[in-house]
GUSE-531974 format. One record per residue (C-alpha): residue in three letters; x, y, z. Coordinates in pm, whole numbers, padded with zeros to 5 digits, always signed. Layout:
GUSE-531974
ALAXYZ/...
END
This chain:
GUSE-531974
MET-01603-03878+00871/ASN-01291-03833+00643/PHE-01533-03612+00441/TYR-01638-03395+00698/LEU-01268-03368+00839/LEU-01171-03281+00463/SER-01445-03057+00431/CYS-01361-02853+00765/LEU-01029-02803+00674/LEU-01098-02681+00332/LEU-01311-02421+00485/VAL-01013-02335+00741/GLU-00789-02295+00480/ALA-01035-02067+00277/PHE-01111-01878+00526/VAL-00714-01808+00581/ALA-00694-01711+00220/CYS-00978-01446+00262/ARG-00757-01316+00540/ALA-00493-01212+00315/GLY-00418-01122-00059/VAL-00458-00885-00347/PRO-00760-00688-00348/SER-01082-00803-00578/ALA-01153-00657-00947/ALA-01336-00400-00788/GLU-01109-00286-00499/LEU-00790-00282-00743/GLN-00999-00052-01008/GLN-01107+00182-00682/ILE-00734+00159-00547/VAL-00613+00291-00980/ASP-00901+00562-00936/LYS-00843+00673-00619/HIS-00455+00718-00692/ASN-00530+00924-01006/LYS-00797+01144-00872/LEU-00551+01260-00605/ARG-00274+01303-00861/SER-00478+01527-01067/GLN-00557+01769-00784/GLU-00185+01866-00818/GLY-00242+02035-01148/SER+00084+01890-01260/SER+00140+01859-01645/LYS+00416+01598-01537/MET+00210+01371-01396/GLN+00172+01024-01545/PRO-00168+00815-01491/MET-00102+00503-01278/LYS-00204+00148-01352/TRP-00190-00155-01161/SER+00054-00429-01177/ASP-00016-00751-01081/LYS+00373-00807-01017/LEU+00361-00528-00733/ALA+00053-00672-00565/GLY+00208-00990-00525/TYR+00523-00860-00358/ALA+00266-00649-00133/ALA+00070-00945-00048/THR+00436-01134+00063/TRP+00512-00854+00240/ALA+00174-00815+00417/LYS+00157-01144+00531/GLY+00459-01055+00770/CYS+00252-00856+01007/GLN+00521-00594+01029/PHE+00484-00226+01024/LYS+00784-00152+00871/HIS+00940-00094+00535/GLY+01149-00313+00305/GLN+01184-00474-00033/PRO+01032-00791-00066/PRO+01316-01098-00194/GLU+01119-01192-00511/ALA+01209-00815-00602/GLY+01560-00891-00618/SER+01822-00558-00620/GLY+01551-00328-00801/HIS+01432-00083-00557/ILE+01011-00033-00530/GLY+00826+00246-00360/GLN+00632+00138-00057/ASN+00343+00286+00130/LEU+00196+00129+00456/TYR-00109+00146+00647/VAL-00218-00015+00968/SER-00569-00016+01142/THR-00742-00213+01446/VAL-01061-00267+01191/LYS-01033-00633+01099/SER-01169-00562+00729/PRO-00907-00363+00491/ASN-01005-00047+00372/TYR-00823+00023+00050/ASP-00949+00387+00010/GLY-00933+00518+00350/ALA-00527+00437+00345/VAL-00501+00625-00025/GLN-00671+00930+00149/ASN-00469+00855+00465/TRP-00172+00899+00300/TYR-00266+01193+00075/ASN-00373+01348+00400/GLU+00005+01412+00483/LYS-00047+01675+00183/PRO-00035+02003+00496/ASP+00266+01828+00588/TYR+00498+01881+00262/ASN+00645+02233+00154/LEU+00708+02196-00240/ALA+00908+02518-00278/ALA+01141+02396+00014/ASN+01071+02022-00079/SER+01082+01924+00272/CYS+00803+01785+00517/THR+00726+01978+00799/HIS+00959+01951+01113/GLY+00827+01649+01310/LYS+00558+01559+01046/MET+00572+01291+00815/CYS+00504+01352+00406/GLY+00657+01048+00216/HIS+00351+00870+00172/TYR+00223+01160+00056/THR+00513+01253-00204/GLN+00546+00897-00301/ILE+00129+00887-00424/VAL+00217+01207-00606/TRP+00541+01149-00775/ALA+00490+01224-01135/THR+00714+00970-01291/THR+00560+00637-01077/THR+00325+00479-01342/GLU+00237+00147-01137/VAL+00060+00042-00818/GLY+00003-00276-00662/CYS-00122-00325-00321/ALA-00260-00578-00100/ALA-00343-00649+00276/GLN-00333-00882+00532/VAL-00561-00915+00864/CYS-00327-00967+01179/ASP-00364-01099+01530/SER-00087-00837+01571/ILE+00102-00571+01394/GLY+00501-00571+01470/GLY+00622-00247+01533/THR+00286-00121+01672/SER+00075-00194+01975/PHE-00194-00327+01784/ARG-00325-00642+01933/GLY-00534-00699+01588/GLY-00625-00552+01246/HIS-00482-00536+00915/ILE-00184-00376+00723/VAL-00201-00259+00415/VAL+00104-00236+00135/CYS+00122-00062-00217/ASN+00391-00067-00372/TYR+00496+00144-00633/LEU+00727+00163-00965/PRO+00906+00354-01082/PRO+00965+00480-00709/GLY+00961+00805-00580/ASN+01128+00987-00304/TRP+01476+01064-00453/VAL+01661+01264-00239/GLY+01674+01646-00374/GLN+01419+01574-00615/LYS+01061+01760-00622/PRO+00760+01487-00684/TYR+00601+01686-00979/
END
């Protein structure tokens, strides 16, 4: 009986662990490749290649576990500033590729010459992705019963953190 109870508890623990955390090796490569592919489309000679950061992914996992659709700095990061993109969906399984593409799709709402977003539109996720001097990315996702800051009753949140951060006021991304 005790063995059965212990087995059930371990199974529940494994299920909870699978609901959150950093991407698999294949997913993390897909995230880096997607970022680099989209960044290369800007045609900037200043664009640096992105690489994966386990540290940033750990920060992202901690932040995602809060199931809140709001930006912020994870406490472990200390006083350093980290760039951050958030994505939520009612789909139960995380889609990193879709999240990155969704952020990049803000491109039409960014005016490079004016270095600004179209009035009433968001473009900061796009500019973070294509910030030329950003070289590290780390992402994680969390399946949530509800996501604070949204009307979603359930789904997932994807958090990607970036270093060095982008979106500095008065500076163009590339």
